[in-house]
C-alpha positions in Angstrom: 15.9 4.4 18.0 17.8 1.3 17.7 16.3 -1.9 17.1 18.5 -4.3 19.2 17.0 -6.0 21.5 14.0 -6.4 19.8 12.0 -9.4 18.5 10.8 -10.0 14.9 9.0 -13.6 14.8 10.0 -15.0 11.6 7.5 -17.1 9.8 8.0 -18.7 6.9 5.6 -20.5 4.4 6.1 -23.7 2.0 7.8 -22.1 -1.3 11.2 -22.1 -2.7 12.1 -18.7 -1.7 11.5 -20.2 1.6 15.4 -20.1 1.7 15.7 -16.6 1.2 15.1 -16.5 4.4 18.2 -18.0 5.8 19.7 -15.2 5.2 17.1 -12.6 6.2 17.3 -14.5 9.8 21.3 -13.5 9.4 20.5 -10.0 8.4 18.5 -9.9 11.5 20.6 -11.3 14.4 23.6 -8.9 13.0 21.4 -6.0 13.5 21.5 -7.0 17.1 17.2 -8.7 16.5 16.3 -11.5 18.8 14.9 -13.4 15.9 12.4 -16.1 16.4 11.3 -18.8 13.7 8.5 -20.1 13.1 7.9 -22.7 9.9 5.0 -24.7 8.3 5.5 -28.2 7.2 5.9 -27.5 3.7 8.2 -24.9 4.7 10.3 -27.7 5.9 10.6 -29.6 2.7 12.8 -26.5 1.8 14.9 -26.0 4.6 15.6 -27.4 7.2 14.8 -26.1 10.8 18.6 -26.5 12.3 18.9 -24.6 9.7 16.5 -21.6 10.9 17.2 -23.3 14.2 21.5 -22.4 13.8 20.4 -18.9 12.1 18.5 -17.5 15.1 19.9 -19.1 18.7 16.1 -20.1 19.1 14.5 -22.8 19.1 12.3 -23.2 15.9 8.4 -24.1 16.2 6.7 -26.2 13.8 3.9 -28.1 15.3 1.6 -26.9 17.8 0.6 -29.8 19.0 4.9 -30.5 20.0 6.4 -30.7 23.6 7.9 -27.1 24.5 11.4 -26.7 25.7 9.9 -24.7 28.7 6.8 -25.2 29.5 4.3 -22.6 28.0 1.3 -21.9 25.2 4.2 -21.4 22.5 1.9 -20.0 19.9 0.8 -17.3 22.5 4.6 -16.6 24.3 5.2 -16.1 20.5 2.4 -13.6 19.7 3.8 -11.6 22.8 7.1 -11.8 22.5 7.0 -10.3 19.1 7.8 -7.2 18.4 6.9 -7.5 14.5 4.9 -10.7 12.4 7.7 -10.8 9.7 6.2 -13.7 7.1 8.6 -14.6 4.4 8.2 -15.2 1.8 4.3 -15.3 2.1 2.7 -17.2 -0.1 -0.6 -17.0 -1.7 -2.2 -19.2 0.5 -0.5 -18.2 3.6 -2.3 -14.8 2.5 -5.8 -16.4 1.7 -5.0 -17.6 5.9 -4.7 -14.5 7.2 -6.8 -12.8 5.8 -9.8 -15.3 6.7 -9.0 -15.5 10.1 -7.8 -19.2 9.7 -5.7 -20.7 13.3 -4.9 -24.7 11.4 -0.9 -24.1 12.7 1.4 -22.1 14.8 2.0 -19.8 11.8 -1.4 -19.2 12.1 -2.2 -19.3 15.7 0.1 -16.9 16.4 -0.8 -14.3 14.2 -4.5 -14.4 15.1 -2.6 -14.0 18.5 -0.4 -11.3 18.7 -0.7 -7.8 18.8 2.1 -6.8 17.5 2.7 -5.0 13.4 2.5 -7.8 10.1 4.6 -7.4 7.7 5.0 -9.7 4.8 7.1 -10.2 1.7 4.6 -12.2 -1.2 6.6 -15.0 -3.2 4.3 -16.6 -5.7 4.0 -17.3 -9.5 2.9 -14.3 -10.9 -0.5 -15.7 -12.8 -1.4 -16.7 -8.9 -0.1 -13.7 -7.1 -2.6 -11.3 -10.0 -5.0 -13.7 -9.1 -8.7 -11.4 -7.9 -8.5 -13.6 -4.4 -5.2 -12.5 -3.6 -5.3 -9.1 -4.2 -8.7 -9.3 -1.9 -7.3 -10.7 0.4 -4.2 -9.1 0.2 -6.2 -5.6 0.2 -8.6 -7.4 3.2 -4.8 -7.3 5.3 -3.7 -3.9 4.5 -6.5 -2.5 5.6 -6.3 -4.5 8.6 -2.4 -3.0 9.0 -0.9 -5.0 7.3 2.7 -3.8 5.4 3.7 -5.1 2.8 7.5 -6.1 0.6 7.6 -6.4 -2.4 7.2 -8.9 -5.0 9.5 -7.6 -7.8 9.3 -8.8 -10.9 12.2 -10.6 -13.1 12.2 -15.1 -14.3 10.5 -17.1 -11.0 12.2 -20.3 -10.4 9.3 -21.5 -12.3 10.3 -20.4 -15.5 7.6 -17.7 -16.2 8.7 -13.3 -15.7 6.3 -11.6 -13.8 5.4 -10.1 -10.8 5.6 -12.9 -8.1 9.1 -12.9 -6.7 10.1 -12.3 -3.4 12.3 -8.7 -2.5 15.5 -9.9 -1.3 16.8 -10.3 2.1 18.3 -6.6 2.2 15.7 -4.5 1.1 13.1 -7.0 3.8 15.8 -6.3 6.5 15.3 -2.5 6.5 11.5 -3.0 6.1 11.7 -4.7 9.5 14.1 -2.5 10.7 12.0 0.5 9.4 8.9 0.3 11.3 11.2 -1.8 14.5 12.1 1.4 14.9 8.9 2.8 15.4 9.5 6.4 12.4 5.9 8.7 14.0 7.5 11.0 12.0 4.2 13.0 11.2 2.6 13.0 14.8 0.8 16.1 15.4 0.6 16.6 11.8 -3.4 16.3 9.7 -3.5 14.8 6.7 -6.3 14.6 4.1 -5.8 11.9 1.2 -8.2 11.6 -1.6 -8.4 8.1 -3.5 -10.3 5.8 -6.1 -13.0 7.3 -9.5 -15.6 9.3 -9.3 -18.8 8.7 -11.0 -20.5 11.2 -13.1 -24.6 9.8 -13.7 -25.6 9.5 -17.9 -29.2 8.2 -16.8 -30.7 6.3 -13.9 -28.4 2.4 -14.9 -25.1 3.9 -15.9 -22.9 6.6 -15.1 -19.6 8.3 -16.7 -16.5 6.4 -14.4 -12.9 5.3 -14.7 -10.0 2.2 -13.9 -9.3 3.8 -10.4 -9.1 1.3 -8.0 -8.3 3.3 -5.5 -5.2 0.9 -3.8 -2.8 4.5 -4.1 -4.4 6.3 -1.7 -5.6 3.9 0.5 -2.0 2.6 0.6 -1.3 6.3 1.2 -3.7 6.6 4.1 -2.1 3.7 5.7 1.5 5.0 5.9 0.7 8.5 7.1 -1.1 6.3 9.7 1.3 4.1 10.7 3.8 7.3 10.9 1.3 8.6 13.3 -0.8 10.9 11.3 -4.1 12.3 12.2 -5.6 11.2 8.3 -8.7 12.1 6.7 -9.4 9.9 3.6 -12.2 11.3 1.0 -12.8 8.5 -1.1 -14.7 8.2 -4.5 -16.7 4.5 -4.6 -14.0 1.7 -4.9 -13.9 -2.0 -3.4 -11.9 -2.0 -0.5 -12.3 -1.9 3.3 -11.4 1.2 5.3 -8.7 1.2 6.9 -8.6 1.5 10.0 -8.0 4.6 12.2 -9.0 7.3 9.2 -11.7 9.3 9.4 -13.6 8.5 6.1 -15.8 10.3 3.5 -17.2 9.0 0.6 -18.1 11.2 -2.2 -19.9 9.8 -5.4 -19.0 12.9 -8.4 -16.6 15.1 -9.0 -18.5 17.6 -7.6 -19.2 15.7 -4.4 -15.3 15.5 -4.5 -15.2 19.0 -4.8 -17.4 20.8 -1.9 -15.8 17.6 0.6 -12.4 19.3 0.0 -13.6 22.8 0.0 -14.8 21.8 3.0 -11.4 20.2 4.6 -9.2 21.7 3.6 -8.6 25.0 5.3 -7.7 23.0 8.7 -4.7 20.0 6.7 -1.3 20.9 6.8 -0.8 18.0 4.2 -3.2 17.3 1.6 -2.6 14.1 -0.9 -4.6 14.1 -4.1 -4.6 11.0 -5.5 -8.0 10.4 -6.5 -9.2 9.9 -10.0 -12.3 12.6 -10.8 -14.0 12.2 -14.1 -13.1 15.9 -16.4 -16.5 15.4 -17.7 -20.1 14.9 -16.6 -22.8 14.7 -18.4 -25.0 18.1 -19.8 -28.2 17.6 -18.9 -28.7 13.5 -17.0 -31.3 11.6 -18.3 -34.3 10.9 -15.8 -34.7 7.4 -17.7 -32.9 4.5 -18.8 -31.4 5.7 -22.1 -33.1 3.4 -24.9 -31.0 2.3 -28.0 -31.3 4.8 -31.1 -30.8 2.3 -33.7 -27.5 3.1 -36.6 -27.1 7.0 -36.0 -25.9 5.9 -32.7 -26.2 8.1 -29.3 -25.1 12.3 -29.4 -24.1 12.9 -26.1 -23.4 16.5 -24.3 -20.8 16.4 -21.9 -19.5 19.4 -19.6 -16.4 19.8 -17.9 -16.9 18.8 -13.9 -14.9 21.6 -10.9 -10.9 21.5 -11.4 -11.0 20.1 -7.9 -6.5 20.3 -7.4 -6.7 23.4 -9.2 -9.2 25.0 -6.4 -7.3 23.5 -3.3 -4.5 25.4 -4.8 -6.3 28.1 -5.1 -6.4 28.4 -0.9 -3.4 27.0 -0.4 -3.0 28.4 3.1 0.5 29.2 5.2 2.6 25.8 5.6 0.4 23.6 3.6 2.0 20.9 1.7 -0.8 20.6 -1.4 1.2 16.9 -2.8 -0.5 15.8 -6.9 -1.0 12.8 -8.8 -0.5 12.7 -12.9 -1.6 9.8 -14.5 0.0 10.1 -18.1 0.7 7.9 -21.3 2.2 10.9 -23.5 4.6 13.8 -22.9 4.7 12.8 -19.0 7.5 14.8 -17.8 5.7 17.9 -19.6 2.2 17.3 -18.7 3.7 16.5 -14.6 5.6 19.7 -14.8 2.7 21.8 -15.8 -0.1 20.6 -13.6 2.7 21.2 -10.4 2.8 24.8 -11.6 -0.9 25.5 -12.4 -2.3 23.1 -9.7 -0.1 25.3 -6.8 1.4 21.6 -5.8 4.7 21.5 -3.8 4.8 18.2 -4.9 3.6 15.8 -8.4 3.8 12.3 -8.5 4.7 11.2 -12.3 2.3 7.9 -13.1 3.0 6.4 -16.2 0.2 4.2 -16.2 1.4 2.4 -20.1 4.4 1.6 -17.5 4.0 -2.5 -16.7 3.6 -2.5 -13.4 2.3 0.7 -13.0 -1.1 2.6 -13.2 -5.0 0.5 -12.6 -5.8 -2.3 -10.5 -2.5 -3.3 -9.5 -0.4 -3.5 -6.7 3.0 -1.7 -7.8 4.1 1.9 -9.1 6.5 3.1 -11.0 6.3 7.2 -10.7 8.3 9.4 -10.5 8.3 12.8 -7.6 8.4 15.9 -9.2 8.8 19.5 -7.4 10.4 22.8 -8.7 14.2 22.2 -8.4 14.3 17.9 -9.0 12.2 14.9 -10.4 13.3 11.4 -8.7 12.7 9.1 -10.7 11.6 5.3 -8.0 12.0 1.7 -10.2 9.2 -0.5 -9.8 7.4 -1.0 -5.7 4.1 -1.5 -4.3 2.1 1.0 -3.6 2.5 0.7 -0.1 6.3 1.1 -1.0 5.7 3.7 -2.8 3.0 5.8 -0.3 6.4 5.6 2.2 8.7 6.9 -0.8 5.9 10.3 -1.3 5.6 10.8 1.8 9.5 10.7 2.6 10.0 13.3 -0.4 6.8 15.8 1.5 8.4 15.4 4.8 12.0 17.1 3.2 10.2 19.9 1.0 9.0 20.5 5.0 12.1 21.1 6.3 13.5 22.6 2.9 10.6 25.0 3.3 10.7 26.0 7.6 14.5 26.3 6.6 14.0 28.0 4.1 
C-alpha cells in the first residue's frame, strides 16, 4: 500500500529543532503525501510560517481564532483530514499538554479532536527528557496508542551531551510512512507478552524485586496491537497505564507468573517474555514484620523460583515462536546463546544493561537479536522502535520456518 495521497498534519512546537521540520515536510511531499502544518506561537520564533507554507503548498495554521481562507472550523477540519498527526519537534511542554488533554491552541485542539494515529518526535534538553514528569507523560500517551521516533543521543543545541536530540528527518519520515502504509502483518496471530518485575514477600512489609519498569514489554504490546495482533499482556507490578486493546493479566510473584503462563501459553502463536521474574524467594516468609537484629545482622534463607521461560520452552507446541530477553552485564553473548539453547527459544534479545541508554527505567534500549544462525546488533533507539525491530525479526523467523 502506498502513502501517496495520504494526509499528515504536522504540528511544530517551540524548540530549536523546529528547523528540521522543514526537511520533514519536503521529504513527505516528495513521497506524494499531503502535508498540513500547524505551528505554535513559539515555533514561529524559530522558523517562519511562510517557509512551511512554501514547502507544504498549503496554508499554515497558527491562530485558533484567525479567520480561515475558506469557511470551516479549522481545527476540526484538520483533525478530520489527518491520516496521521505528527508532532516534530515534540517539546516537554507539548507532551505534557497532550498527556493532560489540554486544548489551548490550534495544535492541542486539533490533537484532541482527531482520531488519527499520533507520532511524536521528542526534542529537548537531556535533563528535561529524563525528568520523571516527562517520562510519565510520555508513558500515558504511549498507553493511549501514541508512537515515538527518537530522541537520539549526542551533542544538544545547549551544549549538553545525552539523549534528547530530535531524530533525523529521514528517520521521522520513515516512521510516518510505516504508519501510513498500515502494516498489519500480525493480523490473525495471538501474541502473549510478559512485562515488569515480580515481587517475593519477605514479611508483611518487605519484598525482593528488581529494577524492571515494564516499559519494554509494554512497548512490545503496543507495537503488536498496532500491527493487528490479538495480544495478551501478563504484567508484574508496574507504574504504567494498561495498553488499550490488550487482554491484561496481572501477577505479583514468580509463581503467579508461572501459573499464568502454563495456562495461557498453549493457545499462543508468539510468546515474548520480556518480564524480569525474581530468581529467588524466601524459604519461609515471616508472618510478622522482621525487627532489627543488632550487630549480627540478618540471615535470610532463599530458594529458587520456577524457571518460567524454560518451562514454557519445554512445552513449546508446533508453530509457536518463542522470544526471550537476556539482561546481562558480563559474558553477554555467551550467556544469551546459552539461554537461547536451554530455554528452547527461537530468538533472544540480548540487553547489556551496563550500556548507557539501555536497561531499566529508561525509554531507550540497545539490544542484539540473536537466533540460531545470526546476531543483529541494533543501535540506541526508543523502546518502541526496538519493539518493532523485534517483531520484524520474529516474522522473518516464522517465514523461514514455514519455507523450510
